[in-house]
C-alpha positions as CSV (number, residue, x, y, z in Angstrom):
1,M,161.6,-190.6,-176.7
2,S,161.1,-194.1,-178.0
3,A,164.4,-193.8,-179.9
4,V,166.2,-192.9,-176.7
5,V,164.7,-195.9,-174.8
6,H,165.6,-198.2,-177.7
7,T,169.2,-196.9,-177.6
8,A,169.5,-197.3,-173.9
9,A,168.1,-200.8,-174.0
10,R,170.5,-201.8,-176.7
11,A,173.4,-200.3,-174.7
12,S,172.3,-202.2,-171.7
13,A,172.2,-205.4,-173.6
14,I,175.7,-204.9,-175.0
15,T,177.0,-204.1,-171.5
16,L,175.4,-207.3,-170.1
17,L,177.1,-209.3,-172.9
18,L,180.5,-207.8,-172.2
19,L,180.1,-208.5,-168.5
20,A,179.0,-212.1,-169.3
21,Q,182.1,-212.5,-171.4
22,G,184.2,-211.9,-168.2
23,C,182.7,-215.0,-166.6
24,S,184.7,-218.2,-166.2
25,L,183.3,-221.6,-164.9
26,G,186.8,-223.0,-164.0
27,P,188.2,-223.0,-160.5
28,E,190.5,-220.1,-159.6
29,Y,194.1,-221.2,-159.8
30,R,196.2,-221.0,-156.7
31,A,199.8,-222.0,-156.5
32,P,200.2,-225.1,-154.4
33,E,201.7,-224.6,-150.9
34,N,205.2,-226.0,-150.4
35,D,206.6,-226.5,-146.9
36,L,210.0,-224.9,-147.6
37,P,212.9,-224.2,-145.2
38,A,213.6,-220.5,-144.7
39,A,217.1,-220.6,-146.2
40,W,220.0,-222.9,-146.9
41,G,222.0,-221.7,-144.0
42,A,224.9,-219.4,-143.3
43,P,227.3,-218.4,-146.1
44,Q,230.5,-220.4,-146.5
45,A,233.9,-218.9,-147.5
46,G,235.1,-219.8,-150.9
47,A,231.7,-220.6,-152.3
48,A,231.1,-219.7,-156.0
49,L,228.0,-217.9,-157.2
50,P,227.5,-219.2,-160.8
51,G,226.1,-216.8,-163.3
52,A,224.2,-217.4,-166.5
53,R,227.3,-219.0,-168.1
54,W,227.9,-221.0,-164.9
55,W,230.4,-223.4,-166.6
56,T,233.0,-220.6,-166.8
57,L,233.6,-221.2,-163.0
58,Y,235.9,-224.0,-164.1
59,G,238.2,-221.5,-165.7
60,D,238.8,-223.6,-168.9
61,P,238.4,-221.8,-172.2
62,A,238.3,-225.1,-174.1
63,L,235.4,-226.2,-172.0
64,D,233.6,-222.9,-172.6
65,R,233.9,-223.4,-176.4
66,L,232.5,-226.9,-176.2
67,V,229.5,-225.9,-174.2
68,D,228.7,-223.1,-176.6
69,E,229.0,-225.6,-179.5
70,A,226.7,-228.0,-177.7
71,L,224.1,-225.3,-177.0
72,T,224.2,-224.3,-180.7
73,H,224.2,-227.6,-182.5
74,N,222.7,-230.2,-180.2
75,Q,219.9,-232.0,-182.1
76,D,217.8,-232.7,-179.0
77,L,217.9,-228.9,-178.3
78,A,216.9,-228.2,-181.9
79,L,213.9,-230.6,-181.4
80,A,212.9,-228.8,-178.2
81,T,213.1,-225.4,-179.9
82,A,210.9,-226.7,-182.7
83,R,208.4,-227.8,-180.1
84,V,208.4,-224.3,-178.6
85,D,207.7,-222.9,-182.1
86,E,204.8,-225.3,-182.4
87,A,203.4,-224.4,-179.0
88,R,203.7,-220.7,-179.9
89,A,201.7,-221.2,-183.1
90,L,199.0,-223.2,-181.3
91,A,198.7,-220.4,-178.7
92,R,198.2,-217.9,-181.5
93,V,195.5,-220.2,-182.9
94,A,193.7,-220.3,-179.5
95,D,194.0,-216.5,-179.2
96,A,192.5,-216.0,-182.6
97,Q,189.3,-217.7,-181.4
98,L,188.6,-214.7,-179.2
99,V,188.2,-212.2,-182.1
100,P,185.9,-212.1,-185.0
101,A,186.9,-214.1,-188.1
102,V,186.6,-212.0,-191.3
103,D,187.1,-213.3,-194.8
104,A,186.3,-212.1,-198.3
105,G,185.0,-214.0,-201.3
106,F,184.2,-213.5,-205.0
107,N,182.5,-215.9,-207.3
108,R,180.9,-215.9,-210.7
109,N,178.3,-218.5,-211.7
110,R,176.7,-219.2,-215.1
111,A,173.6,-221.4,-215.2
112,R,170.9,-222.5,-217.6
113,S,167.4,-223.6,-216.6
114,S,165.3,-226.2,-218.5
115,S,162.4,-224.9,-220.7
116,K,160.6,-228.2,-220.3
117,S,160.6,-228.5,-216.5
118,S,157.5,-228.8,-214.5
119,T,158.1,-225.3,-213.1
120,P,159.1,-223.2,-216.1
121,L,160.6,-219.8,-215.6
122,P,158.5,-216.7,-216.4
123,P,158.8,-215.5,-220.0
124,N,160.8,-212.4,-219.0
125,I,163.5,-214.4,-217.3
126,P,166.2,-215.8,-219.7
127,L,167.1,-219.5,-219.5
128,E,170.8,-218.7,-219.3
129,R,171.9,-216.4,-216.5
130,N,175.2,-214.9,-215.1
131,T,175.6,-214.1,-211.4
132,Y,178.5,-212.1,-209.9
133,R,178.9,-211.9,-206.2
134,G,181.5,-210.3,-203.9
135,Q,181.1,-210.2,-200.1
136,I,182.8,-210.0,-196.8
137,N,181.9,-212.6,-194.2
138,I,182.1,-212.2,-190.4
139,A,181.7,-214.9,-187.8
140,Y,182.1,-214.5,-184.0
141,E,181.3,-216.6,-181.1
142,L,180.3,-214.9,-177.9
143,D,182.5,-216.3,-175.1
144,L,179.8,-216.0,-172.5
145,W,181.1,-218.7,-170.2
146,G,184.9,-218.3,-170.8
147,R,185.4,-221.4,-172.8
148,L,187.5,-219.8,-175.5
149,R,189.4,-217.6,-173.0
150,D,190.2,-220.7,-170.8
151,S,191.3,-222.6,-173.9
152,A,193.6,-219.7,-174.8
153,K,195.0,-219.5,-171.2
154,A,195.7,-223.3,-171.3
155,A,197.5,-222.9,-174.7
156,Y,199.6,-220.1,-173.3
157,A,200.5,-222.1,-170.2
158,D,201.5,-225.0,-172.5
159,L,203.7,-222.6,-174.4
160,L,205.5,-221.5,-171.2
161,A,205.8,-225.2,-170.1
162,T,207.4,-226.0,-173.4
163,Q,209.8,-223.2,-173.1
164,Y,210.8,-224.3,-169.6
165,A,211.2,-227.8,-170.9
166,R,213.7,-226.4,-173.4
167,D,215.5,-224.5,-170.6
168,T,215.7,-227.8,-168.6
169,L,217.2,-229.5,-171.6
170,R,219.7,-226.6,-172.1
171,L,220.8,-227.1,-168.5
172,V,221.1,-230.9,-168.9
173,I,223.2,-230.5,-172.1
174,A,225.5,-228.0,-170.5
175,S,226.0,-230.2,-167.5
176,E,226.5,-233.4,-169.5
177,T,229.0,-231.5,-171.7
178,V,231.0,-230.6,-168.6
179,K,230.9,-234.1,-167.4
180,G,231.9,-235.5,-170.8
181,Y,234.8,-233.1,-171.1
182,Y,236.2,-233.9,-167.6
183,G,235.5,-237.6,-168.3
184,L,238.0,-237.3,-171.2
185,A,240.4,-235.4,-168.9
186,A,240.3,-238.2,-166.3
187,L,240.8,-240.9,-168.9
188,D,243.7,-239.0,-170.4
189,S,245.3,-238.7,-166.9
190,Q,244.8,-242.4,-166.2
191,L,246.3,-243.3,-169.6
192,A,249.3,-241.0,-168.9
193,A,249.8,-242.6,-165.5
194,T,249.5,-246.1,-166.9
195,Q,251.9,-245.3,-169.7
196,R,254.5,-243.8,-167.3
197,S,254.3,-246.9,-165.1
198,L,254.6,-249.1,-168.1
199,D,257.7,-247.2,-169.4
200,L,259.3,-247.5,-166.0
201,R,258.6,-251.2,-165.8
202,R,259.9,-251.8,-169.3
203,E,263.1,-250.0,-168.5
204,N,263.5,-251.9,-165.2
205,L,262.8,-255.2,-167.1
206,R,265.5,-254.3,-169.6
207,L,268.0,-253.7,-166.9
208,Q,267.1,-256.8,-165.0
209,R,267.5,-258.9,-168.2
210,V,271.1,-257.7,-168.4
211,R,271.5,-258.7,-164.8
212,S,269.9,-262.1,-165.5
213,E,272.3,-262.7,-168.4
214,A,275.2,-261.9,-166.0
215,G,273.8,-264.4,-163.4
216,L,273.0,-261.7,-160.8
217,I,269.3,-262.6,-160.5
218,D,267.4,-265.8,-160.9
219,N,264.8,-266.6,-163.5
220,F,261.9,-266.3,-160.9
221,A,262.6,-262.5,-160.4
222,L,262.8,-262.0,-164.1
223,R,259.5,-263.6,-164.7
224,Q,257.9,-261.5,-162.0
225,L,259.0,-258.3,-163.8
226,E,257.7,-259.6,-167.1
227,A,254.3,-260.3,-165.5
228,E,254.2,-256.7,-164.1
229,V,254.9,-255.3,-167.6
230,A,252.2,-257.4,-169.1
231,A,249.7,-256.3,-166.4
232,A,250.4,-252.6,-167.2
233,E,250.1,-253.3,-170.9
234,A,246.7,-255.1,-170.4
235,Q,245.3,-251.9,-168.7
236,L,246.0,-249.6,-171.7
237,P,243.5,-251.1,-174.2
238,G,240.6,-250.9,-171.8
239,L,241.4,-247.3,-171.0
240,E,241.8,-246.4,-174.6
241,Q,238.4,-248.0,-175.4
242,Q,236.7,-246.1,-172.7
243,R,238.2,-242.8,-174.0
244,T,237.0,-243.5,-177.5
245,A,233.5,-244.2,-176.3
246,Q,233.6,-241.1,-174.1
247,E,234.8,-239.0,-177.0
248,L,232.1,-240.2,-179.4
249,A,229.4,-239.7,-176.8
250,L,230.6,-236.1,-176.3
251,G,230.8,-235.5,-180.0
252,V,227.1,-236.5,-180.4
253,L,226.2,-234.2,-177.5
254,L,228.0,-231.4,-179.4
255,G,225.9,-232.1,-182.5
256,R,228.8,-233.0,-184.7
257,S,228.3,-234.8,-188.0
258,P,229.3,-238.4,-188.5
259,R,232.3,-237.2,-190.6
260,A,233.4,-234.9,-187.8
261,L,233.0,-237.6,-185.2
262,L,235.5,-239.8,-187.0
263,A,237.8,-237.0,-188.3
264,S,238.2,-234.7,-185.2
265,R,239.7,-235.5,-181.8
266,I,238.5,-233.8,-178.7
267,T,241.3,-233.0,-176.2
268,A,240.9,-231.8,-172.6
269,D,243.2,-229.5,-170.8
270,N,245.0,-231.4,-168.0
271,T,247.5,-228.7,-167.1
272,T,245.9,-227.7,-163.8
273,G,244.6,-230.9,-162.3
274,Q,242.9,-229.0,-159.6
275,P,239.3,-229.3,-158.4
276,A,236.7,-226.7,-159.3
277,A,235.5,-224.1,-156.8
278,A,232.7,-225.3,-154.7
279,V,229.1,-224.1,-155.4
280,V,227.2,-223.7,-152.2
281,P,223.8,-221.8,-152.0
282,Q,224.2,-220.9,-148.4
283,G,222.7,-217.5,-147.6
284,L,220.2,-217.7,-150.4
285,P,216.4,-218.2,-149.8
286,S,215.3,-221.8,-150.3
287,D,212.5,-220.8,-152.6
288,L,215.3,-220.1,-155.1
289,L,214.9,-223.8,-156.0
290,L,211.3,-223.2,-157.1
291,R,212.9,-221.3,-160.0
292,R,214.2,-224.5,-161.5
293,P,212.9,-224.8,-165.1
294,D,211.5,-228.3,-164.5
295,I,209.5,-227.0,-161.5
296,R,208.3,-224.0,-163.5
297,E,207.3,-226.4,-166.3
298,A,205.3,-228.6,-163.9
299,E,203.5,-225.5,-162.6
300,Q,202.6,-224.3,-166.0
301,R,201.2,-227.8,-166.8
302,L,199.1,-227.4,-163.7
303,I,197.9,-224.0,-164.8
304,A,196.9,-225.4,-168.2
305,A,195.1,-228.3,-166.6
306,N,193.2,-225.9,-164.3
307,A,192.2,-223.7,-167.3
308,R,190.9,-226.7,-169.2
309,I,188.5,-227.5,-166.4
310,G,186.7,-224.2,-167.1
311,A,186.7,-224.8,-170.8
312,A,185.2,-228.3,-170.3
313,R,182.5,-227.0,-167.9
314,A,181.5,-224.3,-170.4
315,S,180.5,-227.0,-172.9
316,L,177.4,-227.7,-170.8
317,F,176.1,-224.2,-171.5
318,P,174.7,-222.6,-174.7
319,Q,177.1,-221.5,-177.4
320,I,176.0,-218.4,-179.3
321,S,177.5,-217.5,-182.7
322,L,177.0,-214.3,-184.6
323,T,177.3,-214.4,-188.4
324,G,176.8,-211.9,-191.2
325,F,178.0,-210.8,-194.5
326,Y,178.0,-207.6,-196.6
327,G,178.6,-207.4,-200.4
328,T,177.1,-207.0,-203.8
329,D,175.3,-209.3,-206.2
330,S,174.4,-208.7,-209.9
331,A,173.9,-210.3,-213.2
332,Q,176.3,-208.0,-214.9
333,L,179.9,-207.5,-213.8
334,G,179.5,-203.8,-214.5
335,D,176.7,-203.5,-212.0
336,L,178.5,-205.3,-209.3
337,F,179.6,-202.2,-207.4
338,T,176.5,-200.2,-207.8
339,T,174.2,-199.3,-204.9
340,P,171.2,-201.4,-206.0
341,A,173.5,-204.5,-206.1
342,R,174.1,-204.3,-202.3
343,I,173.3,-207.4,-200.2
344,W,173.8,-208.0,-196.5
345,Q,172.7,-210.4,-193.8
346,L,172.9,-210.6,-190.0
347,G,172.1,-213.7,-187.9
348,Y,172.9,-215.6,-184.8
349,A,172.9,-219.3,-183.9
350,L,172.4,-220.8,-180.5
351,S,173.1,-224.4,-179.6
352,Q,172.5,-226.0,-176.2
353,P,173.4,-229.6,-175.4
354,I,170.3,-231.5,-174.1
355,F,171.2,-235.2,-174.0
356,Q,174.7,-236.5,-174.6
357,G,174.5,-239.8,-172.7
358,G,176.9,-238.5,-170.0
359,R,179.6,-237.8,-172.5
360,L,180.1,-234.1,-171.5
361,F,180.1,-235.0,-167.8
362,G,182.6,-237.8,-168.4
363,Q,184.9,-235.4,-170.3
364,I,184.8,-232.9,-167.3
365,E,185.6,-235.7,-164.8
366,S,188.5,-236.9,-166.9
367,I,189.9,-233.4,-167.2
368,E,189.5,-232.8,-163.4
369,A,191.3,-236.2,-162.9
370,R,194.2,-235.0,-165.1
371,E,194.4,-231.8,-163.1
372,K,194.9,-233.9,-159.9
373,Q,197.5,-236.0,-161.7
374,T,199.3,-232.8,-162.7
375,L,199.2,-231.5,-159.2
376,A,200.7,-234.7,-157.8
377,Q,203.4,-234.5,-160.5
378,Y,204.2,-230.9,-159.5
379,L,204.5,-231.7,-155.8
380,K,206.7,-234.7,-156.7
381,T,208.9,-232.5,-158.9
382,V,209.4,-230.1,-156.0
383,Q,210.3,-233.0,-153.6
384,N,212.7,-234.5,-156.1
385,A,214.3,-231.1,-156.6
386,F,215.1,-230.7,-152.9
387,R,216.3,-234.3,-152.7
388,E,218.6,-233.8,-155.7
389,T,220.0,-230.6,-154.3
390,R,220.7,-232.1,-150.9
391,E,222.4,-235.1,-152.4
392,A,224.4,-233.0,-154.8
393,L,225.6,-230.7,-152.0
394,L,226.7,-233.7,-149.9
395,A,228.3,-235.4,-152.9
396,Q,230.2,-232.2,-153.7
397,T,231.6,-232.0,-150.2
398,R,232.5,-235.7,-150.0
399,A,234.0,-235.8,-153.5
400,R,236.4,-233.0,-152.5
401,E,237.4,-234.8,-149.3
402,T,238.0,-238.0,-151.3
403,F,240.2,-236.0,-153.8
404,N,242.2,-234.5,-151.1
405,A,242.8,-237.9,-149.5
406,E,243.8,-239.4,-152.8
407,T,246.1,-236.5,-153.4
408,D,247.8,-237.1,-150.1
409,R,247.9,-240.8,-150.7
410,T,249.6,-240.3,-154.1
411,K,252.2,-238.0,-152.6
412,A,253.0,-240.5,-149.9
413,L,253.2,-243.4,-152.3
414,S,255.5,-241.4,-154.6
415,E,257.9,-240.9,-151.8
416,S,257.4,-244.6,-150.7
417,L,258.4,-245.7,-154.2
418,R,261.5,-243.5,-154.2
419,L,262.6,-245.0,-150.9
420,A,261.7,-248.6,-152.0
421,R,263.9,-248.1,-155.1
422,I,266.8,-246.9,-153.0
423,R,266.4,-249.8,-150.6
424,Y,266.3,-252.3,-153.5
425,E,269.3,-250.9,-155.2
426,N,271.2,-251.1,-151.9
427,G,270.1,-254.7,-151.3
428,I,268.1,-253.8,-148.2
429,S,264.7,-254.9,-149.6
430,S,263.5,-257.4,-152.1
431,Q,262.2,-256.8,-155.6
432,L,258.7,-257.8,-154.4
433,E,258.6,-254.7,-152.2
434,L,259.5,-252.5,-155.1
435,L,256.8,-254.0,-157.3
436,D,254.3,-253.5,-154.6
437,A,255.2,-249.8,-154.3
438,E,254.9,-249.4,-158.1
439,R,251.5,-251.0,-158.1
440,N,250.2,-249.0,-155.2
441,L,251.4,-245.7,-156.8
442,L,249.7,-246.5,-160.1
443,A,246.4,-247.4,-158.3
444,A,246.6,-244.2,-156.3
445,E,247.2,-242.1,-159.5
446,L,244.2,-243.8,-161.2
447,N,242.0,-243.2,-158.1
448,R,243.1,-239.6,-157.9
449,A,242.1,-238.9,-161.5
450,A,238.8,-240.6,-160.9
451,A,238.3,-238.5,-157.7
452,L,239.1,-235.3,-159.5
453,R,236.5,-236.2,-162.2
454,A,233.9,-237.0,-159.5
455,Q,234.6,-233.6,-157.8
456,R,234.2,-231.7,-161.0
457,N,231.0,-233.6,-161.9
458,A,229.6,-233.0,-158.4
459,V,230.0,-229.2,-159.0
460,A,228.0,-229.5,-162.2
461,D,225.4,-231.6,-160.4
462,V,225.0,-228.9,-157.8
463,V,224.4,-226.2,-160.4
464,R,222.0,-228.4,-162.3
465,A,220.1,-229.3,-159.1
466,L,219.8,-225.5,-158.3
467,G,218.3,-224.9,-161.8
468,G,221.4,-223.2,-163.3
469,G,223.3,-220.1,-162.4
470,W,221.9,-217.0,-160.8
471,E,223.0,-213.4,-160.3
472,K,223.0,-211.8,-156.8
473,T,220.9,-208.7,-156.6
474,A,221.8,-205.5,-154.8
475,A,221.1,-205.9,-151.1
476,G,218.5,-203.7,-149.6
477,P,216.4,-203.6,-146.4
478,G,215.0,-207.1,-145.9
479,N,216.5,-208.2,-149.2
480,A,220.0,-209.2,-148.2
481,N,219.6,-212.7,-149.6
482,A,217.5,-211.9,-152.6
483,A,218.5,-213.4,-155.9
484,S,217.3,-213.1,-159.4
485,A,215.8,-215.9,-161.4
486,P,218.2,-218.6,-162.6
487,H,219.5,-218.7,-166.1
488,P,219.7,-222.3,-167.2
């Protein structure tokens, strides 16, 4: 009967310990509330829904290859990936604290005692002795207050935050590669337009010199033409310098070696010269923006800070550790694995802080203050995300309007130059009017190239502000506007 009672008491004690291990002294985490609009609005015709490889919406295979190269070889991304590996290893270390630590050891000692000491050994004990010992050690801390579990939860949240930070960087690298590529395309277009204008002015100058030698025009008109040629020539070096700087910056973004930066030349496809399809999230729920990797990173930082509060509070309570070993000990190696050589030990240790001069309370208060900072940072990240998205959507619309206006202006000035040339050749207008028409057309072509670059950049900014591409899910009852998580 007593044996049954003893067994029941032991089972009850174990149950209480297991229940106690489920305790946590930290505050329960609740996601912060965000005052979000219901949706972005009604769908718009012609809007693109970017997928995981969102940059393919530009329809440029050369750009696709460059983005893939950047995502494979960029050194900042390699650094972020290494940080993820480090965070994963630290999370494993934190998890390992929740299970018993087991290790094995073997040692052999040889010692000699003095025969002249104040406490001589008995006559039957030799002065020289050998000792062989092999044992398995076990150590385990009872996580009564959830300190270890909260630490593991914080480490896992840090791991997720580091992964989302890497995803944010991937999105930034892809976006900057798109911008760098179309920056080259814009500079190439401006260089080509400037070179065409320069060639026309040089040809016109050559003809006018013939007319000047024949006495048909005065020296003033000839000097005007020479000045216009020099003005076009002065524009080329600046544009070429900008292109070289843009190409080098893009090469670094792609992760190319110094040799490759100097040896290879990056070319952009300028055959289409058309703006990219607009990206508009109308018809999608506004909480889609909460899937941005930087917002997810901020929330995981908040979860980690919340978990660390519980771990800090648990430091005020007792820590109980269980230790033990099992093994054999003998004077002869041949007797080491015999039954009489067995040894074992079980024990526990309890430590309770009594007076720390306010150190523990100070640590708790500092961690709680960090949690408040992290919460403020999270809310600010959400606010900035909506601001960036609104600005990017507006910039995308205005950039396309500007491009369309510059395109119409270029067409009108091209026709104006054609008519001005006819009027000049027929003696109806002066050479000054022809020069004005040429300058206006060159300025319009340069502005159109810049507007096209701005429109393409604005599309990339919209996708970046939305947290990357996403895939539309199958519509169902009450789920017509549902979308899967973005893929930065």
